[in-house]
Biopython code that builds the backbone (N, CA, C, O; Angstrom):
import numpy as np
from Bio.PDB.StructureBuilder import StructureBuilder

atoms = [
    (1, "UNK", "N", (5.039, -23.261, -6.742)),
    (1, "UNK", "CA", (5.880, -22.085, -6.791)),
    (1, "UNK", "C", (5.970, -21.551, -8.221)),
    (1, "UNK", "O", (6.069, -20.343, -8.434)),
    (2, "UNK", "N", (5.934, -22.449, -9.182)),
    (2, "UNK", "CA", (5.993, -22.031, -10.579)),
    (2, "UNK", "C", (4.759, -21.207, -10.956)),
    (2, "UNK", "O", (4.865, -20.223, -11.687)),
    (3, "UNK", "N", (3.594, -21.612, -10.455)),
    (3, "UNK", "CA", (2.364, -20.865, -10.723)),
    (3, "UNK", "C", (2.422, -19.466, -10.115)),
    (3, "UNK", "O", (1.928, -18.506, -10.706)),
    (4, "UNK", "N", (3.029, -19.355, -8.927)),
    (4, "UNK", "CA", (3.157, -18.041, -8.297)),
    (4, "UNK", "C", (4.057, -17.137, -9.125)),
    (4, "UNK", "O", (3.767, -15.951, -9.278)),
    (5, "UNK", "N", (5.145, -17.679, -9.662)),
    (5, "UNK", "CA", (6.048, -16.875, -10.484)),
    (5, "UNK", "C", (5.358, -16.408, -11.766)),
    (5, "UNK", "O", (5.603, -15.297, -12.235)),
    (6, "UNK", "N", (4.495, -17.258, -12.330)),
    (6, "UNK", "CA", (3.776, -16.886, -13.545)),
    (6, "UNK", "C", (2.729, -15.811, -13.278)),
    (6, "UNK", "O", (2.523, -14.916, -14.097)),
    (7, "UNK", "N", (2.070, -15.905, -12.129)),
    (7, "UNK", "CA", (0.945, -15.015, -11.824)),
    (7, "UNK", "C", (1.214, -14.201, -10.571)),
    (7, "UNK", "O", (0.363, -14.110, -9.686)),
    (8, "UNK", "N", (2.390, -13.613, -10.499)),
    (8, "UNK", "CA", (2.819, -12.894, -9.299)),
    (8, "UNK", "C", (1.952, -11.662, -9.021)),
    (8, "UNK", "O", (1.460, -11.495, -7.905)),
    (9, "UNK", "N", (1.763, -10.808, -10.013)),
    (9, "UNK", "CA", (0.999, -9.575, -9.801)),
    (9, "UNK", "C", (-0.468, -9.822, -9.460)),
    (9, "UNK", "O", (-0.977, -9.188, -8.536)),
    (10, "UNK", "N", (-1.174, -10.714, -10.161)),
    (10, "UNK", "CA", (-2.565, -10.952, -9.763)),
    (10, "UNK", "C", (-2.696, -11.481, -8.338)),
    (10, "UNK", "O", (-3.633, -11.119, -7.627)),
    (11, "UNK", "N", (-1.772, -12.327, -7.920)),
    (11, "UNK", "CA", (-1.823, -12.856, -6.556)),
    (11, "UNK", "C", (-1.571, -11.743, -5.548)),
    (11, "UNK", "O", (-2.293, -11.636, -4.557)),
    (12, "UNK", "N", (-0.563, -10.916, -5.785)),
    (12, "UNK", "CA", (-0.255, -9.827, -4.859)),
    (12, "UNK", "C", (-1.383, -8.801, -4.799)),
    (12, "UNK", "O", (-1.735, -8.331, -3.717)),
    (13, "UNK", "N", (-1.952, -8.449, -5.953)),
    (13, "UNK", "CA", (-3.052, -7.494, -5.951)),
    (13, "UNK", "C", (-4.307, -8.098, -5.325)),
    (13, "UNK", "O", (-5.089, -7.387, -4.694)),
    (14, "UNK", "N", (-4.500, -9.395, -5.494)),
    (14, "UNK", "CA", (-5.625, -10.059, -4.844)),
    (14, "UNK", "C", (-5.493, -10.029, -3.334)),
    (14, "UNK", "O", (-6.465, -9.759, -2.629)),
    (15, "UNK", "N", (-4.298, -10.305, -2.832)),
    (15, "UNK", "CA", (-4.063, -10.226, -1.387)),
    (15, "UNK", "C", (-4.221, -8.798, -0.882)),
    (15, "UNK", "O", (-4.784, -8.570, 0.189)),
    (16, "UNK", "N", (-3.728, -7.850, -1.648)),
    (16, "UNK", "CA", (-3.896, -6.447, -1.268)),
    (16, "UNK", "C", (-5.366, -6.050, -1.219)),
    (16, "UNK", "O", (-5.778, -5.301, -0.332)),
    (17, "UNK", "N", (-6.156, -6.543, -2.160)),
    (17, "UNK", "CA", (-7.585, -6.235, -2.180)),
    (17, "UNK", "C", (-8.297, -6.847, -0.981)),
    (17, "UNK", "O", (-9.196, -6.228, -0.411)),
    (18, "UNK", "N", (-7.902, -8.057, -0.594)),
    (18, "UNK", "CA", (-8.496, -8.690, 0.587)),
    (18, "UNK", "C", (-8.173, -7.886, 1.836)),
    (18, "UNK", "O", (-9.046, -7.657, 2.673)),
    (19, "UNK", "N", (-6.928, -7.457, 1.964)),
    (19, "UNK", "CA", (-6.531, -6.653, 3.129)),
    (19, "UNK", "C", (-7.275, -5.324, 3.137)),
    (19, "UNK", "O", (-7.765, -4.896, 4.182)),
    (20, "UNK", "N", (-7.365, -4.668, 1.984)),
    (20, "UNK", "CA", (-8.063, -3.387, 1.891)),
    (20, "UNK", "C", (-9.544, -3.543, 2.226)),
    (20, "UNK", "O", (-10.101, -2.726, 2.959)),
    (21, "UNK", "N", (-10.181, -4.579, 1.699)),
    (21, "UNK", "CA", (-11.599, -4.803, 1.985)),
    (21, "UNK", "C", (-11.824, -5.077, 3.465)),
    (21, "UNK", "O", (-12.795, -4.589, 4.044)),
    (22, "UNK", "N", (-10.943, -5.847, 4.079)),
    (22, "UNK", "CA", (-11.060, -6.129, 5.510)),
    (22, "UNK", "C", (-10.927, -4.853, 6.323)),
    (22, "UNK", "O", (-11.681, -4.642, 7.272)),
    (23, "UNK", "N", (-9.987, -4.009, 5.967)),
    (23, "UNK", "CA", (-9.812, -2.748, 6.682)),
    (23, "UNK", "C", (-11.005, -1.816, 6.499)),
    (23, "UNK", "O", (-11.425, -1.158, 7.450)),
    (24, "UNK", "N", (-11.549, -1.752, 5.297)),
    (24, "UNK", "CA", (-12.706, -0.887, 5.058)),
    (24, "UNK", "C", (-13.904, -1.360, 5.873)),
    (24, "UNK", "O", (-14.634, -0.544, 6.436)),
    (25, "UNK", "N", (-14.108, -2.668, 5.937)),
    (25, "UNK", "CA", (-15.238, -3.200, 6.694)),
    (25, "UNK", "C", (-15.042, -2.980, 8.185)),
    (25, "UNK", "O", (-15.991, -2.632, 8.888)),
    (26, "UNK", "N", (-13.832, -3.175, 8.676)),
    (26, "UNK", "CA", (-13.610, -3.076, 10.119)),
    (26, "UNK", "C", (-13.428, -1.636, 10.593)),
    (26, "UNK", "O", (-13.871, -1.302, 11.692)),
    (27, "UNK", "N", (-12.798, -0.780, 9.808)),
    (27, "UNK", "CA", (-12.509, 0.589, 10.235)),
    (27, "UNK", "C", (-13.561, 1.562, 9.711)),
    (27, "UNK", "O", (-13.958, 2.480, 10.428)),
    (28, "UNK", "N", (-14.004, 1.382, 8.509)),
    (28, "UNK", "CA", (-14.951, 2.299, 7.879)),
    (28, "UNK", "C", (-14.316, 2.946, 6.662)),
    (28, "UNK", "O", (-13.093, 3.058, 6.576)),
    (29, "UNK", "N", (-15.140, 3.368, 5.730)),
    (29, "UNK", "CA", (-14.646, 3.868, 4.448)),
    (29, "UNK", "C", (-13.861, 5.165, 4.596)),
    (29, "UNK", "O", (-12.744, 5.267, 4.089)),
    (30, "UNK", "N", (-14.425, 6.157, 5.281)),
    (30, "UNK", "CA", (-13.767, 7.459, 5.335)),
    (30, "UNK", "C", (-12.508, 7.427, 6.192)),
    (30, "UNK", "O", (-11.532, 8.111, 5.884)),
    (31, "UNK", "N", (-12.521, 6.640, 7.263)),
    (31, "UNK", "CA", (-11.305, 6.493, 8.067)),
    (31, "UNK", "C", (-10.230, 5.779, 7.254)),
    (31, "UNK", "O", (-9.048, 6.114, 7.345)),
    (32, "UNK", "N", (-10.648, 4.790, 6.455)),
    (32, "UNK", "CA", (-9.694, 4.063, 5.628)),
    (32, "UNK", "C", (-9.111, 4.976, 4.553)),
    (32, "UNK", "O", (-7.915, 4.906, 4.270)),
    (33, "UNK", "N", (-9.936, 5.828, 3.952)),
    (33, "UNK", "CA", (-9.423, 6.779, 2.962)),
    (33, "UNK", "C", (-8.418, 7.733, 3.589)),
    (33, "UNK", "O", (-7.401, 8.055, 2.975)),
    (34, "UNK", "N", (-8.694, 8.187, 4.806)),
    (34, "UNK", "CA", (-7.757, 9.058, 5.511)),
    (34, "UNK", "C", (-6.432, 8.336, 5.758)),
    (34, "UNK", "O", (-5.363, 8.922, 5.582)),
    (35, "UNK", "N", (-6.499, 7.072, 6.163)),
    (35, "UNK", "CA", (-5.282, 6.284, 6.395)),
    (35, "UNK", "C", (-4.493, 6.136, 5.094)),
    (35, "UNK", "O", (-3.271, 6.282, 5.091)),
    (36, "UNK", "N", (-5.183, 5.846, 3.994)),
    (36, "UNK", "CA", (-4.498, 5.693, 2.707)),
    (36, "UNK", "C", (-3.859, 7.001, 2.246)),
    (36, "UNK", "O", (-2.744, 6.994, 1.726)),
    (37, "UNK", "N", (-4.555, 8.116, 2.431)),
    (37, "UNK", "CA", (-3.991, 9.415, 2.041)),
    (37, "UNK", "C", (-2.744, 9.723, 2.860)),
    (37, "UNK", "O", (-1.739, 10.184, 2.320)),
    (38, "UNK", "N", (-2.810, 9.470, 4.163)),
    (38, "UNK", "CA", (-1.637, 9.699, 5.019)),
    (38, "UNK", "C", (-0.473, 8.795, 4.612)),
    (38, "UNK", "O", (0.677, 9.234, 4.596)),
    (39, "UNK", "N", (-0.765, 7.539, 4.283)),
    (39, "UNK", "CA", (0.288, 6.616, 3.871)),
    (39, "UNK", "C", (0.920, 7.067, 2.560)),
    (39, "UNK", "O", (2.141, 7.017, 2.412)),
    (40, "UNK", "N", (0.104, 7.504, 1.610)),
    (40, "UNK", "CA", (0.631, 7.965, 0.323)),
    (40, "UNK", "C", (1.483, 9.216, 0.507)),
    (40, "UNK", "O", (2.539, 9.347, -0.111)),
    (41, "UNK", "N", (1.028, 10.129, 1.349)),
    (41, "UNK", "CA", (1.832, 11.324, 1.634)),
    (41, "UNK", "C", (3.157, 10.952, 2.300)),
    (41, "UNK", "O", (4.201, 11.512, 1.965)),
    (42, "UNK", "N", (3.114, 10.018, 3.232)),
    (42, "UNK", "CA", (4.341, 9.579, 3.897)),
    (42, "UNK", "C", (5.323, 8.944, 2.929)),
    (42, "UNK", "O", (6.527, 9.188, 3.009)),
    (43, "UNK", "N", (4.812, 8.132, 2.018)),
    (43, "UNK", "CA", (5.674, 7.508, 1.014)),
    (43, "UNK", "C", (6.279, 8.577, 0.105)),
    (43, "UNK", "O", (7.467, 8.527, -0.214)),
    (44, "UNK", "N", (5.460, 9.541, -0.308)),
    (44, "UNK", "CA", (5.953, 10.626, -1.158)),
    (44, "UNK", "C", (7.031, 11.447, -0.478)),
    (44, "UNK", "O", (8.048, 11.771, -1.092)),
    (45, "UNK", "N", (6.818, 11.786, 0.788)),
    (45, "UNK", "CA", (7.821, 12.545, 1.540)),
    (45, "UNK", "C", (9.092, 11.724, 1.704)),
    (45, "UNK", "O", (10.196, 12.257, 1.595)),
    (46, "UNK", "N", (8.942, 10.438, 1.963)),
    (46, "UNK", "CA", (10.108, 9.566, 2.101)),
    (46, "UNK", "C", (10.934, 9.495, 0.827)),
    (46, "UNK", "O", (12.162, 9.574, 0.876)),
    (47, "UNK", "N", (10.259, 9.346, -0.326)),
    (47, "UNK", "CA", (10.978, 9.325, -1.595)),
    (47, "UNK", "C", (11.665, 10.660, -1.860)),
    (47, "UNK", "O", (12.797, 10.692, -2.341)),
    (48, "UNK", "N", (10.986, 11.758, -1.549)),
    (48, "UNK", "CA", (11.567, 13.083, -1.750)),
    (48, "UNK", "C", (12.827, 13.256, -0.904)),
    (48, "UNK", "O", (13.856, 13.711, -1.403)),
    (49, "UNK", "N", (12.744, 12.894, 0.371)),
    (49, "UNK", "CA", (13.902, 13.034, 1.256)),
    (49, "UNK", "C", (15.042, 12.112, 0.838)),
    (49, "UNK", "O", (16.213, 12.466, 0.977)),
    (50, "UNK", "N", (14.703, 10.931, 0.326)),
    (50, "UNK", "CA", (15.735, 10.006, -0.143)),
    (50, "UNK", "C", (16.436, 10.575, -1.377)),
    (50, "UNK", "O", (17.656, 10.466, -1.502)),
    (51, "UNK", "N", (15.676, 11.176, -2.282)),
    (51, "UNK", "CA", (16.264, 11.757, -3.488)),
    (51, "UNK", "C", (17.160, 12.944, -3.161)),
    (51, "UNK", "O", (18.187, 13.139, -3.811)),
    (52, "UNK", "N", (16.788, 13.732, -2.169)),
    (52, "UNK", "CA", (17.582, 14.891, -1.767)),
    (52, "UNK", "C", (18.782, 14.494, -0.918)),
    (52, "UNK", "O", (19.703, 15.293, -0.748)),
    (53, "UNK", "N", (18.789, 13.289, -0.385)),
    (53, "UNK", "CA", (19.914, 12.805, 0.401)),
    (53, "UNK", "C", (20.035, 13.451, 1.764)),
    (53, "UNK", "O", (21.148, 13.642, 2.254)),
    (54, "UNK", "N", (18.927, 13.791, 2.384)),
    (54, "UNK", "CA", (18.965, 14.474, 3.673)),
    (54, "UNK", "C", (19.311, 13.544, 4.835)),
    (54, "UNK", "O", (19.801, 14.010, 5.863)),
    (55, "UNK", "N", (19.070, 12.253, 4.694)),
    (55, "UNK", "CA", (19.307, 11.319, 5.795)),
    (55, "UNK", "C", (20.364, 10.283, 5.432)),
    (55, "UNK", "O", (20.129, 9.079, 5.544)),
    (56, "UNK", "N", (21.513, 10.750, 5.004)),
    (56, "UNK", "CA", (22.599, 9.815, 4.665)),
    (56, "UNK", "C", (23.526, 9.634, 5.816)),
    (56, "UNK", "O", (24.497, 8.884, 5.714)),
]
sb = StructureBuilder()
sb.init_structure("model")
sb.init_model(0)
sb.init_chain("A")
sb.init_seg("    ")
for serial, (resi, resn, name, xyz) in enumerate(atoms, 1):
    if name == "N":
        sb.init_residue(resn, " ", resi, " ")
    sb.init_atom(name, np.array(xyz, "f"), 0.0, 1.0, " ", f" {name:<3s}", serial, name[0])
structure = sb.get_structure()
């Protein structure tokens, strides 16, 4: 557990890279890019709505 605390970001980014690579291989590059763009837009809209306080 101590090693994980020391190297938290490399471990998390490594796991993220494994998940991303698996999705690209199984779904395809352009479909995966579309999914990532939609996810980024959704996150951006969510942050915007949270900042404006529309869903309190």
